[in-house]
N, C-alpha and C positions, 0 to 999 in steps of 0.2 A: 408446479414443473412444467406441464405441457402447453398453460399457456405461453410461457416464457420465452418455450421451443418454437411455435405457433407466431408469437411477435415477431421472433430471431430469423424466422427464414422469412415474411411478409417482409421484412427488413430488406432482406439479402436481395430479393426480387423486385424490391422495389430502384436499389442502387443496380442492379443491373439492365433494368430495364431505361434509368438512367444514362447510364454510359450507352446502351446501345443505341437511343435516341440520340446523341451528343453526335455518337459514327455516324447514322444517316440524316444528320442533318448534314455532314460536312462532305458528302458523297455529291456536291452539286460543286464545292468546292477542289476537290480531290479527283473528281474526271478531267481528263484533257478536253481544249476549249474550251471557250466562251461557250456556256450554255444557250444565253441568248442569240449569239450568232448562229447559232446550231437548228434554232429552234423558228428561226427567223430564215436558215438557209442560204448557205457560205456562198452557196452556188449564183443564187438571187442578187448577190455585190446588197444587201439592206443598205440605207440609208442613216446617220446617222442619226438623225432626227426619229426613226423606226428603232431604232438601237432603243434609244433612249426609252421608247414610250413603253417596249415590251420591256427594261430592265425596272420603270414604275412600276409597272401589272406586277411584276412579281417581287414587287419591294426589292431588289436588289440592289437600288438604291441611296438603300439606308446601311448604318454602321452595321458590320455582319456581329457585333453582338445584341445590338437592337433587332437585326432578322433572327437570330437562336431563339430569342426574350421570346417574340411576338410570335414565333412559331411554334414553340413549349407549350407558351399559355393555349395558344387556340389545339392543341392536340390534346394537352388534359382536359378540354372540353369536347372534343371527340370531334374537333373538326382539322382535316389533315388538308385544305385549301383546297382548291379548283384544278383539274386538268386541265393544263396549258394546251390540248387536245382539240377535246370539243366543251370545255368550259365546265363541266358538272362539276359537282363535289366528289370528291375524293370517298370520301366516307361511306357516299350511296352505293359506287363501285364494288369496294370493301364489303360492303351488304350483302351487294344482290351476289358474289362473286365466292365469300371464303366460306358459306354453310357450303357450296357441291367440293370443296376441298376438303374439309373437315370429313362429309360425307364419305368421300373416296379413303381416307385415310384411316376411319371408323370401322369400315368394311374390310378394308386389306389388314386392319389387327385381329377381327373376328375370322378371317380365312386363316392366318396364321397360326390363331391360337386353336381353329379345332384340327389343323392338320399337325402341328410342332408338339402340343401338351401330351394324349395319346403316345407321340411316336417316342417322344422323350424318355416317356414310362416304360412304354414296350422294350426298348433298346436298355436303360436302367435295371428292367427285370430281366433281362436278359444277358448280363453283362458278359461280357467274354467270348460269348455264344454268336454263332451265324449271324443270327437277325441282329445282333447289336453291331456288327462288323457292317453288315448293310445297310440299317439306317443311318450310320456314323458317316457313311459313305454318302451316301445321299443328301443328307444336310450340309456336308462340304462345298459338295457339287451347286448344292442350291446358293452356301453362300458366295460362291466363288462365279457365278452367271450374271452376266450385267442386265438390268432390266429389258434394255432396251435389242437385246437379242431373243431374253425369253418370252418379251410383247410380241415381236415378230415371230416366234414358234408360237405362241397360241391364235394369234389370227391365221398365220397359214396352215394351223390344225382345225379350231373350231368353226372359223370365217369360211377361208375356200375353201379348204377340203370337205369336209361336213354340213359346212352351212348350218348351224344350231347355234349362233349369235352374231348380231351383227358386228362388225371389223372397228366401228369407230361410230362417234355422236353421241348426242347427247337429246335425251327427252324429257320435260319437266314432269316432275311426280300426278301433279294435278291432273293432266293432261291426260295420261296412260300409266297408268302406276306399272302396270305389267313389262312394257316398253321400257321402261326407267328402270327396272332392276336387271332387266337383259342385259342393256349396256352397260351396266356398271360391272358384272362377271368378270368379264378379260381384264380391265382395268385394275379390278380389287384381286383375283390371282395375280395378275404380275406384281404387284408391289408387295402381295400377301406371302409369295412363295419363299421370295429371300428371306424376310423377316421367319418366316416359319424354318426354316433352319437353322435362326439365333436362340428360338424357343425352344427346341430340341436339343438343341446340344446345353443349355440351360437349365432345363429339366431334368435330362438325364444326371448334367452335375448333382443337379440340389436333391433327386430321390435319392442317389448311390451316397452324397454324403452322411443323409437320414441314416440309410439303410447301416451303416459302420455307425451307429452310435448305440450305446453300452444298452441304453435303454430296449432297443429293439432287441438286441441277444437277449436281453431278460428276458422280454417278452415268448420271445422263441422257448427258453432256456423253462417257465412254465405251460408250455402248452397250446400258448392262445394259436388261433388258428391263423394261417398267414394271410389268408385271403381279408381277415379282421386287419390283420398288424399292417398291410400295405395301405386300404382303405382311411381307418380309424388316426392311424398316428403316421403313417411314412407321408404321406399325402396332405395330411395336414400342416406338419411342421414345413413339407418342403414346400408350400405356396406363396409364402410369403415372398422370399427373392423372386418366383415365376411369375408374380404379379407384378411385381415389380419392377424386373424388364421388360413384361410388357408393357407397362404403361409408360414408360422412358420411351420405348422404340415408340410409342404411337406419337408423343413428340418428337421425333427423329423424320417419321414419315413427311411433316409442315414440308420439312425441305424437300422429301426425295419425290414429291408428287410433281415434280417440272417436265423430267423426261417422259413420263408416266401420261401427263394430262395433254401434252404437245404431241406423243404418240398415239391416243386415243379420240385427240379432239376433244378434251373435256372441260367446257369452260369452267374452270376453277381460277382461285388469286394465282396460283403459280403460273400461269398462262396470260393472265392480265401484267404479272410483273415483268414476266420477259417480252414479252410485246412492249412495254411500256420504257425500258430498259433500251430496246433498238429503237424508239423513237424519241429519246433523253427528253420524255415525260418527267419530270423530274419529283411534282409533287406524288405523283402516282407511283414512281418508284417508291421514294420515301415514306407512303401511305401501308405499301403491300410487307417492305422489308417490317418496318417496325410492328405492324398485326401478326405476321408469322412468328417473327420472334415474342410478343408478348405473349400468342398461344404458345407454342414451346417451355416458355421461362413458367406458365400457370398450369401444363398441363406436368410438368415436374413437380411445381411446389405443391401440384393436391398429392403425386404418387410417394414422396415423401414423407408429408403430414399423416399418410394415408398407412404407410411403411412403420412409421413414428410412433403410431395408435396401435398398429395391431401385436408392433416386437417389442417389449419392454425391457429385453437388454439393450436397444437402441435407445431407449430414454436417458438408461442408469450409464451410459458414455456420454451423453452430452452434460 
């Protein structure tokens, strides 16, 4: 049963990747304007010979299906082509910048979990009381505040007013680990605070759902200490949906890092993607989008498989 579920989910993930790859390949043809003219510079009035040479260099003189088959074959071998701006392999650019985006996303999830789970538990255990109202209101505000406003407020407070942290920039961890993590704190807080609001609400909802179950009432009727009920029974059963939402949010953060990376000058893959779009660097755009989508699908696949393995009810429904 478990093997069949794993194979089915792997098949679905492979289909999703194929559809996304097809969409990514079509970007060059749905974007307005001739990419060759755009790359050569429309204002420079390129000669027909220069246009033909560039078209041959990019392989655009071949039939579309031939181009697609060649491109997809290269992708399957880890070859996304070469950047039309500097000639470097796209895969090298992705390798250099993807870990920075992943590091930022993971740091944001850690921040969000450390904030959201305790607040959600506290809100649930104080249902209807003043603390519950305050925490629920704070989580609502956290969801509503755009990241660029929150990021600006954090820079103003911690960088400009208190001078505790740098406002932006990046430092390689092998050169100065302490400075590397100092520069990671503000972007991670900016991304993680909004996410913590979602985790707070999910944690509160999950804990309240378990608190209303019959077995909890039975334990209380038997005189089991409240602390033991909460830590050994309620939180254990409420953990599965909380872990699931945290994992899914990690995937979502892959697409949400664009603004934060730009605001804090964090040189991740999202920054590379924005620069590639602005410069019409299509091979790099295709490679970056496909990589981000692939990571998103793989994270969701891992979360769903873990969820299936942890909860027998899910296996029985499939």
